[in-house]
C-alpha positions as CSV (number, residue, x, y, z in Angstrom):
1,M,0.0,0.0,0.0
2,S,1.5,3.3,-1.0
3,V,1.1,6.2,1.4
4,R,-0.5,9.4,0.0
5,T,-2.3,11.0,2.9
6,V,-1.3,10.9,6.6
7,A,-3.5,12.2,9.4
8,V,-2.4,13.1,12.9
9,L,-4.5,13.6,16.0
10,T,-3.9,14.1,19.7
11,A,-6.3,13.0,22.3
12,G,-7.1,12.7,26.0
13,G,-5.5,14.9,28.7
14,L,-2.4,17.0,28.0
15,A,1.1,15.8,28.5
16,P,4.5,17.5,27.9
17,C,5.0,15.7,24.5
18,L,2.1,16.5,22.3
19,S,3.3,19.5,20.4
20,S,6.8,18.0,20.1
21,A,5.5,14.7,18.8
22,V,3.4,16.4,16.2
23,G,6.4,18.5,15.2
24,G,8.6,15.4,15.1
25,L,6.3,13.5,12.8
26,I,6.0,16.4,10.4
27,E,9.8,16.8,10.3
28,R,10.4,13.1,9.7
29,Y,7.8,12.9,6.9
30,T,9.3,16.0,5.3
31,R,12.7,14.3,5.3
32,L,11.7,10.8,4.2
33,A,8.5,11.4,2.1
34,P,8.1,15.1,1.3
35,D,5.3,14.4,-1.2
36,V,3.0,12.7,1.4
37,R,0.1,14.9,2.3
38,I,-0.4,15.5,6.0
39,I,-3.5,16.7,7.8
40,G,-4.3,17.2,11.4
41,Y,-7.7,16.5,13.0
42,L,-8.7,19.3,15.4
43,D,-9.6,18.4,19.0
44,G,-8.8,14.7,18.7
45,Y,-11.6,12.3,17.9
46,A,-14.1,15.2,18.2
47,G,-12.6,16.7,15.1
48,L,-12.6,13.4,13.3
49,L,-16.3,12.9,14.0
50,T,-17.2,16.3,12.7
51,G,-14.8,16.5,9.8
52,R,-12.7,19.4,11.1
53,S,-9.0,19.2,10.0
54,I,-6.2,21.4,8.8
55,E,-3.7,21.0,6.1
56,V,0.0,20.9,7.0
57,T,1.4,23.4,4.5
58,Q,5.0,23.8,3.2
59,E,5.3,26.8,5.6
60,V,4.3,24.6,8.5
61,R,6.7,21.9,7.5
62,A,9.5,24.4,7.4
63,Q,8.8,25.7,10.9
64,A,7.6,22.4,12.6
65,G,10.8,22.2,14.7
66,R,9.5,25.2,16.7
67,L,6.8,22.9,18.2
68,H,9.4,21.2,20.4
69,D,9.5,24.3,22.6
70,F,5.8,24.2,23.5
71,G,3.5,22.4,25.8
72,G,-0.1,21.7,25.0
73,S,-1.2,20.5,21.5
74,P,-1.3,22.7,18.3
75,L,-4.2,20.5,17.2
76,G,-6.3,20.5,20.4
77,N,-7.5,17.6,22.4
78,S,-10.8,16.1,23.6
79,R,-12.0,13.2,25.7
80,V,-14.1,11.1,23.3
81,K,-15.1,7.4,23.6
82,L,-16.4,6.3,20.2
83,T,-18.3,3.4,21.7
84,N,-20.3,5.7,24.0
85,A,-22.9,6.9,21.4
86,A,-25.2,8.4,24.0
87,D,-22.5,10.7,25.3
88,L,-21.5,11.8,21.8
89,E,-25.2,12.5,20.8
90,R,-25.5,14.6,24.0
91,R,-22.5,16.6,23.0
92,G,-23.6,17.1,19.4
93,L,-20.8,15.2,17.9
94,V,-23.0,12.6,16.1
95,E,-26.6,12.5,14.9
96,P,-29.1,10.6,17.0
97,G,-29.0,6.9,16.2
98,A,-25.6,7.2,14.4
99,D,-22.8,4.7,15.0
100,P,-19.8,6.9,16.0
101,L,-17.3,4.3,14.8
102,R,-18.9,4.3,11.4
103,V,-19.0,8.1,11.3
104,A,-15.3,8.3,12.1
105,A,-14.4,5.6,9.6
106,E,-16.4,7.3,6.8
107,Q,-14.6,10.6,7.5
108,L,-11.2,8.9,7.2
109,V,-12.3,7.4,3.9
110,A,-13.6,10.7,2.6
111,D,-10.2,12.3,3.5
112,G,-8.3,9.5,1.8
113,V,-6.3,8.7,4.9
114,D,-3.8,5.9,4.4
115,V,-2.0,6.3,7.8
116,L,-3.5,7.6,11.1
117,H,-1.0,8.7,13.8
118,T,-2.6,9.0,17.2
119,I,-0.8,10.5,20.2
120,G,-2.5,9.5,23.3
121,G,-3.1,6.9,26.0
122,D,-4.4,3.4,25.9
123,D,-8.0,4.4,25.1
124,T,-6.8,6.6,22.2
125,S,-4.6,3.8,20.7
126,T,-7.2,0.9,21.1
127,T,-9.9,3.1,19.6
128,A,-7.7,3.8,16.6
129,A,-7.2,0.0,16.2
130,D,-10.9,-0.5,16.3
131,L,-11.2,2.1,13.5
132,A,-8.6,0.3,11.4
133,A,-10.4,-3.0,11.9
134,H,-13.8,-1.5,10.9
135,L,-12.3,0.0,7.8
136,A,-10.6,-3.3,6.8
137,E,-14.0,-5.1,7.1
138,H,-15.3,-2.7,4.5
139,G,-12.4,-3.0,2.1
140,H,-10.4,0.1,3.1
141,H,-7.0,-0.7,4.5
142,M,-5.4,2.0,6.8
143,R,-2.3,1.7,9.0
144,V,-2.5,3.1,12.5
145,V,0.7,4.0,14.3
146,G,0.3,5.4,17.8
147,L,2.7,7.3,20.1
148,P,2.2,6.6,23.9
149,K,1.2,9.7,25.9
150,T,0.4,9.8,29.6
151,I,2.0,11.5,32.5
152,D,0.9,8.6,34.7
153,N,3.3,6.3,32.9
154,D,0.8,3.5,33.2
155,I,0.4,2.0,29.7
156,V,0.9,-1.8,29.5
157,P,3.5,-2.9,28.3
158,I,5.3,0.4,27.7
159,R,8.2,1.2,30.0
160,Q,8.2,4.9,29.6
161,S,5.4,7.0,28.1
162,L,6.1,10.3,26.5
163,G,6.0,13.4,28.7
164,A,6.1,11.5,32.1
165,W,9.7,12.5,32.9
166,T,8.9,16.1,32.3
167,A,5.8,16.0,34.4
168,A,7.7,14.6,37.3
169,E,10.4,17.3,36.9
170,Q,7.7,20.1,36.8
171,G,5.9,18.6,39.8
172,A,9.1,18.8,41.7
173,L,9.5,22.5,40.7
174,F,5.9,23.2,41.7
175,A,6.6,21.5,45.1
176,R,9.7,23.6,45.6
177,N,7.5,26.7,45.9
178,I,4.4,25.4,47.6
179,I,6.4,23.7,50.4
180,A,7.6,27.1,51.4
181,E,4.0,27.5,52.7
182,H,5.0,25.5,55.7
183,S,6.2,28.8,57.2
184,S,2.8,30.5,56.6
185,N,1.2,29.1,59.8
186,P,2.2,27.3,63.0
187,R,1.7,23.5,62.8
188,M,1.1,23.6,59.0
189,L,0.1,20.5,57.0
190,I,1.0,20.7,53.3
191,V,-0.5,18.1,51.0
192,H,0.9,18.0,47.4
193,E,-1.6,16.0,45.3
194,V,-0.1,14.6,42.1
195,M,-1.9,13.1,39.1
196,G,-2.1,9.3,38.9
197,R,-5.5,7.6,39.0
198,H,-4.2,4.0,39.0
199,S,-0.4,4.3,39.2
200,G,1.8,5.9,41.8
201,W,4.8,6.3,39.4
202,L,4.4,10.0,38.9
203,T,4.0,10.8,42.6
204,A,7.0,8.6,43.5
205,E,9.2,10.1,40.7
206,T,8.1,13.6,41.6
207,A,9.1,13.0,45.2
208,R,12.4,11.5,44.2
209,R,13.2,14.5,41.9
210,Y,12.1,17.0,44.6
211,R,14.4,15.4,47.2
212,S,17.3,15.2,44.8
213,D,17.0,19.0,44.2
214,L,16.6,19.5,48.0
215,A,19.9,17.8,48.5
216,T,21.7,20.4,46.4
217,R,20.5,23.4,48.5
218,S,22.3,25.0,51.4
219,F,20.4,25.9,54.6
220,V,20.7,28.1,57.7
221,P,19.2,25.9,60.4
222,G,20.1,28.3,63.3
223,L,17.6,30.8,61.9
224,G,14.8,28.2,61.4
225,N,15.7,27.5,57.8
226,D,15.8,23.8,58.7
227,P,16.1,21.3,55.8
228,R,13.8,19.0,57.7
229,R,11.0,21.5,57.3
230,W,11.5,21.4,53.5
231,D,11.7,17.6,53.2
232,V,9.0,15.2,52.2
233,H,7.6,13.3,55.2
234,A,5.2,10.9,53.5
235,V,4.5,9.6,50.0
236,Y,1.2,7.8,49.3
237,V,0.5,5.8,46.1
238,P,-2.6,3.8,45.0
239,E,-0.6,0.5,45.1
240,V,-0.1,0.7,48.9
241,D,-2.9,0.9,51.5
242,I,-2.6,3.9,53.8
243,D,-2.4,3.0,57.5
244,L,-4.2,6.1,58.8
245,E,-3.7,5.2,62.5
246,G,0.0,4.3,62.2
247,E,0.8,7.2,59.9
248,G,-1.1,9.6,62.0
249,G,1.1,8.7,65.0
250,R,4.3,9.0,63.0
251,L,3.4,12.3,61.3
252,G,2.1,13.7,64.6
253,A,5.6,13.1,66.1
254,I,7.1,15.0,63.2
255,M,4.7,17.8,63.6
256,D,5.5,18.1,67.3
257,E,9.3,18.1,66.6
258,I,9.6,20.5,63.6
259,G,6.2,22.3,63.4
260,C,5.1,21.1,60.0
261,V,4.4,18.1,57.8
262,N,4.7,17.8,54.0
263,V,2.9,15.0,52.2
264,F,3.0,13.9,48.5
265,V,-0.1,11.8,47.5
266,A,-1.3,10.4,44.2
267,E,-4.8,11.5,43.3
268,G,-5.8,7.8,43.2
269,A,-4.4,6.8,46.6
270,G,-7.2,5.7,48.9
271,V,-9.9,6.3,46.3
272,D,-11.5,2.9,46.6
273,D,-12.0,3.4,50.3
274,I,-13.4,6.9,49.8
275,V,-15.8,5.7,47.0
276,A,-16.9,2.7,49.1
277,S,-17.6,5.1,52.0
278,L,-19.6,7.5,49.9
279,E,-21.7,4.8,48.2
280,A,-22.4,3.1,51.5
281,S,-23.8,6.4,52.8
282,G,-26.1,6.7,49.8
283,H,-24.1,9.3,47.8
284,E,-23.8,9.0,44.0
285,V,-20.2,9.0,42.9
286,P,-19.8,11.1,39.7
287,R,-18.2,9.3,36.7
288,D,-17.0,10.4,33.3
289,A,-17.9,9.0,29.8
290,F,-15.3,6.2,30.3
291,G,-16.7,5.1,33.6
292,H,-13.8,6.6,35.6
293,V,-14.6,8.2,39.0
294,Q,-14.3,12.0,38.6
295,L,-11.5,12.6,41.0
296,D,-11.9,16.3,41.1
297,Q,-15.4,15.7,42.6
298,V,-14.2,13.1,45.1
299,N,-11.2,15.1,46.2
300,P,-8.9,12.5,47.7
301,G,-6.3,15.1,48.7
302,E,-8.9,17.1,50.7
303,Y,-10.1,13.9,52.3
304,L,-6.6,12.9,53.3
305,A,-5.8,16.4,54.5
306,S,-8.8,16.7,56.7
307,T,-8.3,13.1,58.1
308,F,-4.6,13.7,59.0
309,A,-5.1,17.3,60.2
310,E,-7.2,16.1,63.1
311,R,-4.9,13.2,63.9
312,I,-1.7,15.2,63.9
313,G,-3.0,18.3,65.5
314,A,-2.5,20.6,62.5
315,E,-3.6,24.2,63.0
316,K,-4.0,24.6,59.3
317,S,-3.9,22.4,56.2
318,K,-3.7,23.1,52.5
319,V,-3.9,20.9,49.4
320,W,-2.0,21.9,46.3
321,K,-2.5,20.1,43.0
322,S,0.4,20.2,40.5
323,G,-1.3,18.3,37.7
324,Y,-2.3,21.0,35.3
325,F,1.0,22.9,35.9
326,A,3.0,19.7,35.2
327,R,1.1,18.3,32.3
328,S,1.1,21.6,30.3
329,A,4.9,22.1,30.2
330,A,7.2,21.8,27.2
331,P,9.2,18.6,27.2
332,N,12.6,18.4,28.9
333,A,15.8,17.0,27.3
334,E,15.0,13.4,28.5
335,D,11.6,13.5,26.8
336,L,12.8,15.3,23.7
337,A,15.2,12.5,23.0
338,L,12.6,9.8,23.5
339,I,10.0,11.7,21.5
340,G,12.5,11.9,18.6
341,R,13.3,8.2,18.7
342,C,9.6,7.3,18.8
343,A,8.6,9.7,16.0
344,D,11.4,8.3,13.8
345,L,10.3,4.7,14.3
346,A,6.6,5.7,13.9
347,V,7.2,7.2,10.4
348,S,9.4,4.3,9.3
349,A,6.7,1.9,10.4
350,A,3.9,3.8,8.7
351,L,5.9,3.9,5.4
352,G,6.5,0.2,5.8
353,T,3.8,-2.3,6.6
354,G,3.2,-1.8,10.4
355,S,0.5,-0.9,12.7
356,G,0.7,-0.6,16.5
357,V,2.0,1.6,19.2
358,V,5.6,2.7,19.3
359,G,7.2,2.3,22.7
360,Q,9.8,0.6,24.9
361,D,8.4,-2.9,25.3
362,A,8.9,-3.8,29.0
363,E,8.0,-7.4,28.2
364,R,10.7,-7.7,25.6
365,G,13.8,-6.2,27.2
366,D,12.6,-2.6,26.9
367,E,13.2,-2.8,23.1
368,L,11.9,0.3,21.2
369,R,9.5,-1.3,18.8
370,L,6.0,-1.3,17.3
371,I,3.9,-3.0,19.9
372,E,0.8,-4.9,18.9
373,F,-2.5,-3.3,19.7
374,D,-3.9,-6.3,21.4
375,R,-1.2,-6.0,24.0
376,I,-2.0,-2.4,24.8
377,A,-3.9,-1.7,28.0
378,G,-4.2,0.9,30.7
379,G,-3.7,0.9,34.5
380,R,-0.2,-0.5,34.7
381,A,0.6,-0.5,38.4
382,F,3.8,1.1,39.8
383,D,6.0,-1.4,41.7
384,P,6.4,0.1,45.2
385,T,9.1,-2.4,46.0
386,V,11.7,-1.1,43.5
387,D,14.9,-0.2,45.2
388,W,14.9,3.5,44.6
389,F,11.4,4.0,46.1
390,A,12.0,1.6,49.0
391,D,15.2,3.7,49.8
392,L,13.1,6.9,49.6
393,L,10.6,5.6,52.1
394,K,13.3,4.4,54.4
395,D,15.0,7.8,54.3
396,I,11.8,9.6,55.4
397,G,11.0,7.0,58.0
398,Q,7.9,5.6,56.3
399,T,7.1,1.9,56.2
400,R,5.1,0.2,53.4
């Protein structure tokens, strides 16, 4: 199959890789196949359903490298589940009674798309695979090559998703400022809530990077500028149950000794317990179109802050959320290198015969390869027993 038209879309939440990945794909096609037409669907699958796209002109091709310096997405994102017809009807993205998968497939055929590049998480990639299968059943063969995006770093079996390193670095930068708030009130409890519904990787990596930066700073303890007051005193991830009683006693002792407590918590930590408690009391738990609990409505950080504030005798507590700050950044050097390698392989695969998701295959020695769609899934758990995280918890006096 010759490639005449390539389409690109970005979908799901933001991550510090989207603009750069779009730019990298355009640059690679311009070098290897300059005659290939490139279009971008606006606002992810929402733009595909409604036929909204833009042409990548020669001027854009010449300046595509500038996208590496930006966060966000030049094409725009949306959260769309093509199998949830009722939600898409409600949002005006399809006509009543329409099959969204068919509507999207027909738009791809109308646009003459031979290759679809998706930049998103597991839902984005598997939806694209469903589209390709639907088209094949109707005699139109299209390759789908995805790039893995999620700051949670929880795509099975991908070792490192694009943008996650930068998100952790930016979360640590965010923490460097908000932890100064420990001095704003006596017996202050600071809770830094980090994104991560199912996986604690981002929270753990953010804490590690924050403490690495802390170790490079010089203090004046005799004036109250005590490094212990700037440290992380607890890190909670979804993979480990929180011992409220035991941790309350441990953190209470820290509060008594230094006058503050700083906690890093993943937004998914303890959610099952919170949801069970709400539902048992007759409350309806809000969920999105994908069936996920709407964490901003449940507020795990606030729940944890109020629970611990009472147990440790905090005079004041404050929850700070770094998610939107971290996910909107431009990629750092680590991510730029990985984005470049993934974009190069994605284009080579698309011009060849492949379909799948480009990534480091954790089940095959971390080889960077085109991973089969039927092996892609979400919710990969963080391993809290890895040496570096175990050492971090030991350093701060926290037991698993």
